[in-house]
BADREN-666216 format. One record per residue: x, y, z of N, C-alpha, C in turn. Coordinates in steps of 0.001 Angstrom, whole numbers, padded with zeros to 6 digits, always signed. Atoms other than C-alpha are relative to their C-alpha. Last residue first. Layout:
<pts>
XYZXYZXYZ
...
</pts>
This chain:
<pts>
-001218-000038-000849+136736+092388+091492+000833-001269-000217
-001094-000636+000747+134341+092547+088506+001288+000048+000807
-000399+000879+001090+131957+090012+090042+001162+000567-000800
-000728+001135-000555+131801+091931+093327+000494-000924-001096
-001295-000488-000491+130866+095148+091492+000829-001150+000557
-000844-000294+001147+128144+093418+089480+001385+000462+000444
-000442+001277+000559+126669+091919+092638+000934+000214-001184
-000946+000583-000955+126547+095345+094282+000564-001314-000534
-001234-000774+000102+124957+096890+091178+001060-000533+000953
-000740+000367+001222+122388+094069+091073+001295+000764-000189
-000740+001256-000090+121551+094700+094792+000700-000401-001303
-001422-000242-000266+120573+098369+094417+000822-001280-000088
-000533-000821+001082+117186+097808+092733+001501+000223+000175
-000062+000791+001223+116330+094912+095032+000583+000786-001166
-001105+000944-000139+117230+096956+098131+000153-000842-001264
-001246-000772+000090+114966+099793+096987+001215-000919+000089
-000316-000273+001410+112129+097339+096294+001296+000785-000156
-000110+001240+000779+112388+095995+099878+000258+000280-001475
-001405+000376+000122+113129+099335+101596+000181-001262-000846
-000558-000501+001246+109585+100507+100835+001471-000315-000187
+000161+001067+000977+108389+098268+103648+000535+000425-001362
-001277+000516+000488+109909+100817+106028-000151-001175-000961
-000039+001415-000396+106526+101337+107739+001281-000688-000463
+000018+000097-001461+106811+105143+107721+000036-001445+000485
-001227-000522-000621+107961+105239+104071+000006-000186+001510
-001128+000884+000296+105311+102958+102579+001272+000458+000693
+000207+001249-000729+102509+104847+104321+001156-000962-000230
-000300-000271-001407+103873+108163+103047-000139-001260+000843
-001448-000069-000119+103935+106803+099498+000426+000277+001429
-000550+001334+000170+100304+105749+099795+001502-000012+000158
+000321+000772-001201+099261+109112+101243+000556-001421-000094
-001110+000028-000949+101134+110991+098508-000285-000855+001221
-000527-001296-000431+098571+110111+095824+001109-000182+001049
-000279-000999+001041+097651+107085+093700+000677+001275+000484
+000272-001240-000748+096160+104983+096548+000311+001242-000824
+001411-000090-000366+095893+102050+094123-000326+001276+000773
+000860-000149+001180+099247+102496+092373-001451+000227+000409
-000312-001227+000729+101409+103149+095449-000978+000237-001143
+000353-001150-000843+099716+100511+097615+000240+001301-000751
+001462-000095-000073+099846+097911+094814-000432+001210+000823
+000511-000451+001289+103529+098563+094082-001512+000207+000058
-000378-001408+000204+104568+098359+097731-000588+000548-001296
+000790-000810-000932+102601+095133+098257+000310+001480-000169
+001333-000132+000580+104148+093648+095109-000897+000845+000898
-000119-000935+001124+107609+094355+096520-001364+000242-000633
-000203-001343-000536+106690+092738+099841+000120+001038-001111
+001232-000467-000634+105219+089638+098203+000141+001424+000515
+000963-000346+001060+108219+089255+095908-001288+000536+000585
-000480-001214+000645+110653+089379+098865-000971+000462-001082
+000248-001100-000940+108611+086822+100794+000415+001324-000622
+001454-000214-000045+108578+084542+097735-000350+001147+000944
+000378-000728+001224+112321+085007+097220-001496+000278-000023
-000410-001395-000186+112952+084018+100850-000366+000850-001217
+000864-000582-001039+110906+080848+100353+000335+001468+000232
+001321-000219+000595+112664+080062+097064-000952+000649+001001
-000113-001138+000913+116087+080530+098694-001352+000332-000634
-000116-001202-000842+115143+078230+101559+000060+001249-000878
+001306-000219-000622+113919+075611+099094+000019+001242+000889
+000937-000522+000996+117077+075992+096984-001376+000285+000607
+000375-001382-000311+119442+075695+099927-001067+000540-000943
+000942+000036-001125+119559+071903+099698-000470+001391+000385
-000480-000592-001250+121135+072264+096248-001066-000063+001081
-000284+001034-000987+120068+069829+093547+000436+000548+001353
+001204+000759-000366+118350+072509+091453+000239-001053+001072
+000266+001078+000939+121458+074741+091596-001216-000808+000452
-000797+001235-000142+121278+077876+093695-000391-001034-001037
+000850+001190-000032+119836+081225+092423+000851-001268+000090
+000200+000565-001328+122215+084016+093420-000782-001305+000027
-001213+000068-000824+123820+085339+090235-000194-000781+001294
-001078+000582+000797+121129+084711+087590+001273-000182+000835
+000172+001452+000043+118425+085248+090196+001056-000678-000866
-000130+000592-001335+119650+088747+091008-000070-001516-000070
-001400+000001-000434+120261+089810+087397+000166-000713+001339
-000786+000826+000913+116833+088797+086063+001455-000100+000468
+000271+001406-000272+115038+090174+089133+000838-000918-000884
-000953+000474-001007+116696+093567+088731-000163-001488+000275
-001323-000007+000616+114783+094159+085489+001047-000525+000971
+000015+001100+000971+111547+093111+087179+001348-000105-000694
-000147+001245-000752+112410+095364+090138-000075-001227-000913
-001364+000110-000523+113030+098368+087877+000210-001314+000737
-000933+000236+001104+109820+097863+085876+001422-000213+000512
+000274+001331+000534+107698+097510+089023+000987-000336-001117
-000598+000936-000958+109331+100564+090561-000196-001428-000464
-001436-000056+000256+108458+102455+087363+000768-000856+000997
-000324+000711+001234+104865+101230+087659+001492+000040-000316
+000324+001420-000009+104436+102165+091323+000457-000732-001253
-000859+000723-000942+106261+105499+091439-000240-001504-000097
-001398-000151+000385+104661+106940+088311+000899-000860+000884
-000199+000809+001198+101250+105496+089150+001445+000084-000477
-000136+001390-000396+101426+106900+092672+000209-000933-001181
-001308+000161-000633+102063+110371+091282+000231-001460+000405
-000027-000433-001390+099055+110114+088945+001380-000268+000596
-001147-000830-000384+099733+109847+085209-000119+000581+001403
+000372-001347-000386+096253+108617+084178+001081+000876+000557
+000753-000010-001249+096272+104842+083821-000305+001412+000508
+001334+000551+000216+097256+104883+080141-000856+000100+001259
+000787-000937+000807+100204+107228+080692-001430-000488-000154
+000195-001221-000793+101563+105096+083527-000884+000983-000754
+001032+000320-000995+100996+101928+081492-000281+001198+000894
+001286-000097+000689+102962+103533+078636-001148-000327+000960
+000267-001438+000143+105837+104026+081057-001311+000237-000735
+000558-000469-001269+105572+100331+081991-000261+001506-000034
+001289+000649-000223+106007+099310+078358-000646+000500+001284
+000961-000651+000881+108769+101864+077711-001397-000593+000193
+000363-001289-000608+110630+100598+080777-000981+000769-000884
+000684+000217-001280+110546+097021+079493-000460+001310+000613
+001403+000398+000190+111306+097919+075870-000756-000184+001313
+000675-000029-001303+114458+099884+076744-001474-000424-000111
-000805-000390-001157+115522+100330+073122-000883+000093+001236
-001341+000551+000157+114114+098553+070061+000894+000332+001189
-001050-000910-000466+110493+099110+071013+001366-000666-000122
-000182-001062+000987+107891+097286+068901+001115+000964+000384
-000688+000552+001166+108038+093986+070820+000247+001052-001076
-001266+000669-000312+107295+095727+074131+000733-000472-001260
-001158-000827-000324+104710+098296+073026+001300-000801+000022
+000133-001408+000380+101519+096944+071441+001296+000776+000161
+000188-000132+001439+102203+093203+071450+000013+001450-000455
-001178+000575+000649+103656+093133+074956-000097+000177-001518
-001090-000965-000137+100969+095503+076158+001273-000509-000667
+000315-001150+000856+098245+093208+074769+001111+001045+000047
-000255+000417+001381+099915+090169+076337-000286+001127-000978
-001449+000110+000143+100027+091937+079708+000380-000429-001413
-000500-001369+000170+096371+092924+079288+001514+000004-000165
+000399-000462+001329+095445+089279+078704+000460+001431-000269
-000696+000645+001109+097485+088081+081679-000363+000579-001357
+000834-000581+001050+096350+090486+084381+000509-000461-001373
+000994-000937-000530+099268+089330+086563-000747+000655-001156
+001253+000685-000354+100974+086269+085026-001091+000962+000474
+000580+000693+001164+103807+087995+083127-001366-000589+000317
+000369-000993+001014+104561+090559+085863-000640-000662-001214
+001202-000693-000461+104479+087831+088549-000477+001004-001053
+001123+000904+000211+106955+085746+086566-001310+000653+000424
+000182+000120+001443+109382+088673+086369-001162-000925-000324
+000731-001159+000495+108861+089446+090061-000246-000080-001502
-000833-000914+000782+109908+085954+091097-000856+001124-000559
-001106-000502-000830+108535+083701+093870+000917+000947-000757
-001202-000292+000770+105119+082882+092432+001062+000645+000884
-001050+000962-000351+102584+081334+094847+001311+000281-000727
-000515-000303-001332+100317+084397+094729+001079-000979+000452
-000787-001234-000011+099950+084040+090961+000619+000249+001366
-001184+000089+000863+098889+080395+090879+000883+001228+000136
-000935+000975-000561+096546+080388+093869+001271-000087-000831
-000544-000408-001296+094782+083609+092868+001096-000945+000465
+000533+000858-001050+094301+082730+089188+000709+000321+001313
-000887+000409-001079+094848+085401+086578-000715-000813+001055
-000961-001045-000340+093390+087189+083603+000931-000394+001136
-000226-000090-001451+091617+084206+082067+001075+001033+000259
-000013-001433-000312+090086+083807+078615+000093+000145+001515
-000670-000656+001122+090981+080288+077468+000082+001507+000207
-000964-000994-000488+090195+078904+080921+000712+000724-001130
+000625-001317+000141+086993+077015+080036+000942+001123+000434
-000836-001032-000616+088624+073611+079424-000611+001366-000298
-000090-001281+000718+086205+070774+078718+000778+001039+000802
+000999-000939-000490+087050+067432+080420+000156+001337-000717
-000451-000926-001045+089105+065082+078301-001132+000927+000407
-000102+000683-001281+087503+062162+076450+000463+000877+001136
+001190+000768-000389+088136+063540+072992+000226-000773+001292
+000075+001292+000677+091085+065966+072979-001245-000752+000459
-001079+000933-000249+090442+069470+074260-000176-001276-000823
+000396+001356+000371+088176+072144+072807+001185-000937+000151
-001125+000599+000724+088988+075340+074689-000330-001454-000249
-000022+001469+000026+085968+077387+075749+001146-000488-000870
-001044+000553-000842+086617+081037+076644+000100-001505-000016
-001383-000312+000333+083396+082514+075357+000951-000737+000937
-000550+000964+000952+079934+080901+075516+001436+000250-000388
+000345-000428+001358+078022+083792+077108+000562-000929-001064
+001453+000102+000118+078099+082003+080486-000473+000414-001390
+000353+001412+000146+081853+081522+080014-001499-000187-000171
-000421+000448+001321+082366+085245+079410-000395-001447-000246
+000929-000614+000950+080289+086109+082480+000348-000397-001431
+001252+000759-000079+082301+083616+084530-001027+000550-000974
-000230+001274+000677+085542+085226+083339-001265-000860+000003
-000023-000279+001433+084218+088636+084310+000216-001273-000807
+001372-000334+000402+083288+087346+087775-000063+000264-001501
+000775+001229-000007+086675+085632+088157-001454+000256-000431
-000379+000822+001152+088512+088757+087058-000819-001277-000066
+000529-000647+001201+086593+090918+089535+000321-000826-001242
+001452+000197+000017+087293+088499+092371-000612+000578-001269
+000257+001417+000276+091006+088382+091543-001502-000275-000063
-000297+000293+001400+091185+092183+091319-000333-001447-000345
+001042-000654+000793+089440+092694+094642+000197-000262-001491
+001135+000923+000032+091796+090106+096132-001159+000610-000771
-000230+000993+001056+094701+092373+095161-001168-000967-000116
+000152-000655+001298+093346+095296+097196+000190-000993-001141
+001410-000347+000169+092838+093149+100288-000238+000611-001381
+000700+001251+000322+096332+091667+099860-001485+000249-000206
-000241+000281+001417+097771+095203+099708-000693-001289-000428
+000789-000974+000764+096123+095987+103055+000171-000232-001500
+001406+000396-000073+097533+092764+104536-000895+000940-000791
+000138+001177+000854+101048+093630+103300-001459-000486-000006
+000029-000492+001383+100657+097104+104838-000135-001170-000974
+001275-000705+000170+099749+095515+108191-000138+000513-001431
+001050+000995+000174+102629+093024+107939-001361+000652-000226
-000237+000677+001279+105146+095826+107380-001110-001012-000282
+000364-000933+001070+103649+097877+110199+000184-000616-001374
+001459-000002+000086+103797+094874+112534-000475+000942-001104
+000401+001255+000616+107500+094473+111738-001519-000067-000137
-000096-000091+001448+108117+098173+112430-000474-001279-000696
-001322+000347+000483+106836+098023+115997-000008-000043-001524
-000154+001337+000550+103668+099846+116901+001434-000226-000461
+000132+001034-001025+103102+102795+119247+000278-001417-000495
-000626-000410-001266+104178+105866+117269-000004-001098+001045
-001463-000048+000090+103558+104382+113809+000683+000330+001329
-000379-001300-000544+099965+103398+114712+001517+000080+000006
-001429-000225-000207+098632+100534+112586+000242+001423+000457
-000571-001064+000814+094947+099841+113052+001464+000212+000349
-001409+000005-000427+094051+096518+114620+000761+001017-000843
-000050+000112-001453+090245+096592+114527+001421-000089+000543
+000743-001094-000630+090068+097912+110977+000121-000016+001510
-000742-001250+000175+092861+095640+109730-000708+001174+000659
-001200+000017-000841+091206+092533+111195+000752+001327-000085
+000431-000055-001404+087788+093300+109710+001211+000046+000928
+000455-001374-000258+089349+094073+106325-000419+000157+001461
-001173-000870-000048+091253+090779+106399-000379+001442+000310
-000729+000291-001245+088137+088813+107326+001228+000886+000133
+000780-000547-001116+086122+090504+104578+000723-000218+001324
-000190-001454+000001+088865+089783+102027-000749+000656+001158
-001370-000257-000469+088885+086101+102964+000251+001506+000072
+000008+000308-001433+085079+085995+102588+001381+000245+000611
+000633-001120-000685+085350+087797+099260-000096-000238+001502
-000924-001141+000004+087856+085228+098027-000585+001186+000746
-001095+000323-000911+085597+082358+099082+000993+001149+000090
+000517-000089-001369+082566+083964+097435+001089-000299+001024
+000177-001432-000294+084566+084497+094230-000510+000187+001430
-001327-000536-000276+085691+080865+094295-000067+001486+000341
-000323+000456-001345+082047+079835+094562+001396+000478+000413
+000684-000923-000903+081401+082013+091496+000198-000414+001457
-000764-001253-000014+084061+080025+089673-000665+001044+000892
-001233+000198-000763+082441+076720+090666+000823+001292+000079
+000332+000158-001421+078997+077890+089495+001260-000145+000853
+000341-001330-000515+080351+079159+086161-000304-000069+001490
-001236-000786-000025+082017+075799+085503-000254+001382+000588
-000809+000488-001114+078877+073869+086472+001277+000817+000142
+000651-000295-001273+076661+075999+084212+000858-000428+001185
-001002-000454-000975+079049+076009+081239-000548+000200+001404
+000692-000793-001018+076850+073802+079012+000986+000432+001084
+000751+000745-001013+079116+072612+076251-000643+000939+001021
-000843+000506-001085+080087+074989+073420-000851-000762+001017
+000296-000557-001329+077871+075329+070360+000861-000651+001074
+000078+001101-000959+079629+074229+067167-000253+000578+001385
-000091+001295+000660+079317+076406+064086-000240-001160+000951
+001035+000130+001038+078022+079628+065631+000004-001390-000626
+001297+000121-000662+080029+079355+068860-001103-000234-001021
+000063+001305-000646+083184+078678+066856-001323-000233+000701
+000246+000990+001045+082531+081658+064597-000110-001398+000596
+001381-000142+000445+082185+083923+067639-000347-001018-001083
+000890+000451-001067+085404+082619+069160-001459+000064-000442
-000092+001459-000079+087313+082943+065893-000947-000557+001056
+000713+000555+001148+086076+086505+065381-000001-001530+000030
+001424-000238-000222+087173+087428+068901-000835-000575-001142
+000433+001026-000947+090573+085815+068307-001489+000137+000298
+000025+001270+000721+091018+087952+065188-000446-001138+000912
+001178-000002+000868+090017+091036+067157-000111-001308-000779
-000197-000706+001258+092518+090283+069878-001259-000104-000858
-000430+000911+001056+091326+089252+073311+000154+000811-001276
-000102-000550+001343+090962+091116+076570+000368-001104-000972
-001194+000338+000770+089759+089509+079764-000050+000596-001397
-000292+001417+000119+087005+091369+081632+001240-000256-000831
-001365+000204-000468+086952+094966+082716+000421-001446-000096
+000009+000235-001444+083175+095180+082510+001399-000202+000563
+000294-001266-000656+083527+096734+079063-000046-000139+001517
-001235-000778-000089+085225+093537+077880-000228+001318+000722
-000900+000718-000904+082162+091417+078698+001319+000748+000171
+000336-000284-001400+079795+094020+077229+000911-000742+000967
+000165+001289-000663+081499+093957+073822-000222+000201+001490
+001003-000158-001052+081002+097494+072481-000273-001309+000731
-000214-001262-000721+084178+097682+070381-000938+000152+001183
-001253+000096-000763+084046+094007+069391+000238+001251+000840
+000204+000972-001072+080382+094263+068399+001244-000138+000857
+000791-000669-001041+081017+097426+066419-000194-000923+001186
-000822-001074-000567+083787+095689+064493-000722+000717+001138
-001007+000569-000911+081707+092517+064041+000896+001046+000644
+000602+000512-001225+078773+094612+062696+001013-000671+000936
-000326-000863-001139+080888+096545+060197-000525-000547+001320
-001430+000091-000253+080839+093733+057635+000416+000839+001195
-000285+001351-000485+077052+093366+057841+001480-000153+000331
+000487+000079-001389+076672+097141+057574+000282-001372+000610
-000932-000769-000822+078873+097174+054469-000413-000047+001469
-001193+000819-000207+076817+094347+052943+001031+000726+000863
+000340+001138-000851+073590+096312+053484+001226-000858+000294
+000121-000476-001372+075029+099554+052142-000274-001163+000947
+001273-000649-000263+076163+097806+048996-000057+000411+001467
+000914+000730-000856+079841+097102+048561-001306+000773+000117
+001035+000615+000846+082151+098201+045764-000907-000908+000838
+000216-000526+001352+085031+098943+048128-001062-000823-000733
+001294-000687+000054+084663+098154+051827-000290+000553-001396
+000106-000708+001275+087389+095540+052093-001395+000596-000111
+001296-000643+000178+088485+094267+055509+000018+000776-001308
+000130-000793+001215+091314+091767+056032-001415+000543-000105
+001404-000174+000384+092270+090415+059462-000031+000908-001215
+000658+001159-000587+095690+089028+060442-001497+000011-000301
+000712+000812+000994+097160+091509+057984-000515-001313+000573
-000770+001239+000143+099659+092913+060547-000664-000999-000937
-001335-000353+000465+098176+096395+060068+000851-001247-000247
+000084-000482+001374+094618+095106+060286+001376+000301-000567
+000345+001144+000852+095326+093015+063394-000076+000414-001468
-001199+000828+000116+097099+095997+064988-000261-001208-000887
-000908-000660+000938+094130+098258+064193+001299-000782-000155
+000547+000094+001354+091749+095793+065850+000972+000606-001005
-000115+001387+000429+093881+095335+068973-000518-000167-001419
-001257+000203+000697+094256+099120+069220+000176-001433-000467
+000275+000308+001402+090556+099568+070039+001270-000383-000747
-001158+000224+000841+090822+099439+073841-000435-000367-001421
+000280+001091+000921+088055+100978+075963+001156-000096-000986
-000771-000052+001228+088689+103068+079035-000326-001210-000857
-000694+001207+000436+086105+103533+081762+000736+000250-001305
+000289+000272+001406+085233+106904+083245+000820-001203-000439
-000481+001312+000437+085018+107533+086991-000460-000246-001422
+000311+000266+001394+084697+111006+088511+000591-001353-000350
-000351+001371+000411+084548+111979+092180-000469-000273-001424
+001149+000749+000505+084421+115789+092473+000433-001409-000394
+000373+001023-000993+086912+117654+094679-001273-000756-000408
+001427-000165-000270+086975+120657+092274-000526-001001+001010
+000307-001412-000167+090762+120999+092326-001470+000239+000323
-000907-000667-000923+092006+117453+092889-000359+001467+000255
-000234+000723-001251+089229+115307+091400+000769+000842+001008
+001248+000059-000770+087873+117690+088768+000198-000702+001340
+000402-001359-000377+091349+118613+087506-001250-000027+000868
-000873-000444-001089+092453+114975+087611-000355+001411+000455
+000381+000724-001211+089412+113955+085558+000859+000442+001183
+001248-000580-000474+090101+116681+082972-000457-000663+001301
-000321-001311-000573+093714+115540+082665-001248+000683+000547
-000732+000230-001245+092583+111938+082215+000352+001329+000676
+000960+000307-001051+089974+113066+079697+000681-000328+001326
+000841-001170-000269+092579+114786+077512-000967-000266+001139
-000790-000925-000822+094993+111871+077849-000808+001240+000346
-000144+000554-001341+092386+109376+076590+000730+000969+000919
+001320-000022-000628+091419+111482+073572+000081-000466+001453
+000309-001417-000225+095065+112074+072670-001340+000149+000713
-000821-000448-001127+095757+108355+073200-000205+001490+000285
+000528+000536-001245+092796+107387+071002+000806+000469+001206
+001234-000704-000363+093817+109745+068229-000552-000514+001317
-000269-001405-000310+097387+108449+068131-001241+000742+000460
-000761-000099-001238+096514+104758+068394+000216+001459+000401
+000870+000400-001114+093796+104908+065750+000717+000188+001329
+001099-000953-000146+095934+106893+063325-000869-000330+001217
-000575-001265-000465+099096+104832+063855-001087+001045+000227
-000346+000141-001413+097113+101592+063593+000563+001302+000566
+001170-000263-000826+095464+102662+060334+000343-000082+001480
-000271-001096-000923+098831+102974+058593-001184+000306+000911
-001411-000016-000389+099048+099730+056620+000329+001105+000991
-000316+000933-001094+095256+099290+056651+001450+000037+000465
-000652+001194+000528+094731+102483+054565+000412-000940+001136
-001457-000054-000010+092389+104914+056301+000564-001321-000511
-000554-001011+000906+088702+105410+055412+001519-000008-000106
+000607+000009+001338+086718+102474+056810+000731+000903-000984
-000207+001320+000598+088943+101819+059835-000516-000035-001434
-001414+000143+000368+089070+105544+060612+000260-001336-000697
-000274-000916+001116+085278+105938+060511+001446-000134-000475
+000563+000622+001198+084800+102861+062693+000291+000850-001233
-000775+001192+000304+087160+104348+065289-000495-000680-001270
-001257-000465+000604+085504+107759+065162+000867-001186-000414
+000315-000562+001311+082086+106140+065767+001275+000454-000710
+000315+001101+000916+083421+103964+068593-000273+000501-001406
-001257+000697+000312+085061+106925+070302-000243-001133-000988
-000768-000883+000886+081814+108895+070059+001309-000657-000416
+000616+000092+001317+079842+105953+071482+000722+000902-001002
-000273+001311+000569+082247+105703+074410-000555-000112-001410
-001429+000030+000321+082140+109413+075121+000370-001318-000663
-000165-000690+001284+078328+109359+074863+001464+000036-000415
+000010+001018+001046+078389+106757+077658+000118+000635-001384
-001358+000230+000488+079410+109644+079930+000062-001112-001043
-000267-000949+001068+075746+110634+080185+001390-000198-000590
+000906-001131+000118+075046+107515+082197+000339+000865-001192
-000716-001247+000225+078143+105391+082688-000905+001207-000132
-001136-000197-000903+076776+102195+084267+000660+001375-000136
+000358+000229-001404+073272+102010+082770+001146+000376+000940
+000967-001022-000430+074095+103630+079416-000312-000147+001490
-000659-001303-000030+077238+101529+078942-000937+001085+000509
-000885-000050-001160+075470+098296+079927+000677+001360+000123
+000841-000082-001203+072661+098936+077445+000862+000115+001256
+000624-001334-000033+075138+099692+074655-000845+000174+001257
-001005-000996-000363+077218+096600+075462-000570+001402+000088
-000324+000165-001417+074178+094323+075462+001036+001003+000480
+001116-000586-000756+073080+095757+072118+000253-000123+001505
-000010-001461+000173+076498+095043+070632-001095+000670+000816
-001125-000553-000765+076773+091516+072084+000011+001525-000088
+000287+000176-001426+073290+090583+070821+001090+000619+000868
+001020-000980-000352+073989+092035+067369-000327-000064+001488
-000634-001322+000038+077220+090070+067074-000989+001086+000425
-000893-000092-001168+075423+086911+068204+000679+001361+000057
+000844-000196-001179+072585+087479+065682+000843+000123+001264
+000489-001378+000064+075160+087924+062935-000897+000320+001195
-001098-000875-000430+076859+084704+064052-000410+001465-000046
-000121+000078-001447+073531+082849+063851+001100+000912+000516
+001147-000713-000576+072941+084052+060295+000092+000015+001528
-000182-001430+000243+076435+082975+059279-001125+000823+000607
-001055-000485-000901+076056+079580+060980+000241+001494-000178
+000553-000109-001354+072730+078998+059241+001009+000519+000995
+000899-001161-000012+074293+079790+055867-000598+000205+001390
-000831-001213+000077+077161+077375+056534-000865+001252+000068
-000709-000146-001275+074803+074605+057679+000817+001278+000032
+000974-000466-000993+072494+075140+054709+000653+000201+001363
+000299-001410+000305+075462+074887+052346-000973+000574+001017
-001179-000797-000363+076653+071681+054032-000266+001480-000227
-000047-000088-001466+073157+070184+053884+001173+000851+000463
+001071-000912-000423+072898+071040+050181-000016+000162+001508
-000476-001360+000254+076256+069430+049477-001022+001022+000464
-001084-000268-000948+075043+066241+051159+000532+001414-000159
+000547-000326-001324+071726+066322+049291+001079+000327+001028
+000845-001189+000068+073611+066532+045958-000600+000375+001333
-000825-001189-000250+076396+064072+046824-000827+001277-000032
-000141-000247-001441+073895+061235+047228+000805+001245+000296
+001303-000326-000580+072744+061370+043576+000112+000324+001487
+000387-001339+000464+076285+061586+042252-001310+000416+000623
-000810-000988-000718+077387+058669+044420-000382+001410-000393
+000474-000022-001400+074464+056525+043137+000751+001052+000808
</pts>
């Protein structure tokens, strides 16, 4: 009786596995086609750059040994990226032409191959089987959710997410997507109010007091940061609508759709330390940078990570000042809080936390203004309002504390 019942059971399992594989192939194809359509619509003729990068990337993965494929992919991609950044700067500053080209990250795949988290074998394969194996790679490279600036995930995580959707469909994310879009509307309403206030109360260095200038620059930086939070929430909602980002909790618990999240406004803005802010801001990209640069550098990993961010963003003057200031203040944060942070039972801890939050907000405002405005105008604004003294004081303070401790 057991032998007779095991036959139909095994057949159902095989049919389930085959159906899941077919469904996953359809999902990969859907994501790839969606990415191609989005690239053509948003980038126009510049979408050829993306398709060229994808073709070269696939060619390298198929032909280069997995142990050294990361070096090839990383080197060629950075040369390609740097060339277009220099061309963009030439057209922006000398020809006065607005140019916008998106960057696409392939290093996550090459890192997974080098670290043997993913294995690919193209030897002794028919053309059809090779195409089936290449489909996930192409799908990851042209993923329309990532192309919109959405949360990043490693290639192995991408495969796991797609396999999970194929085997066990995630719950209906309609309510989750609706609530996140409501958050976007709330953030945009706050941003609109701030923009309206800043426009009708313009800062004039000759007639305004310095405190108002500091608050005005902080408000401008808040407007720029809210744009990021709104964009992340929209991208996260798009991922959830496509079935990505679902975390299967214990039975009885509500479904968790925050697996792919770059940052929450209420959580990040409440942080009182620069080191925590750096880890929580744009979380998936921060994890990618940590894996790509930070853990691979034996000397000065923090400054090497932020220096790579400067190169990746285009090497504008504001990027140099902003990212290197960010690195210096994060490094200073460890020393300052180790020497000045009161004990948990101290009554001064709440006051210290409040002052640390104000200090973090002002430093973040300086970094955002420098990075987003990119040119000398942002640095000039920071100098005339004296808000730039906050990061400068934080960078100098560890040396003062060190001198007092040695006396």
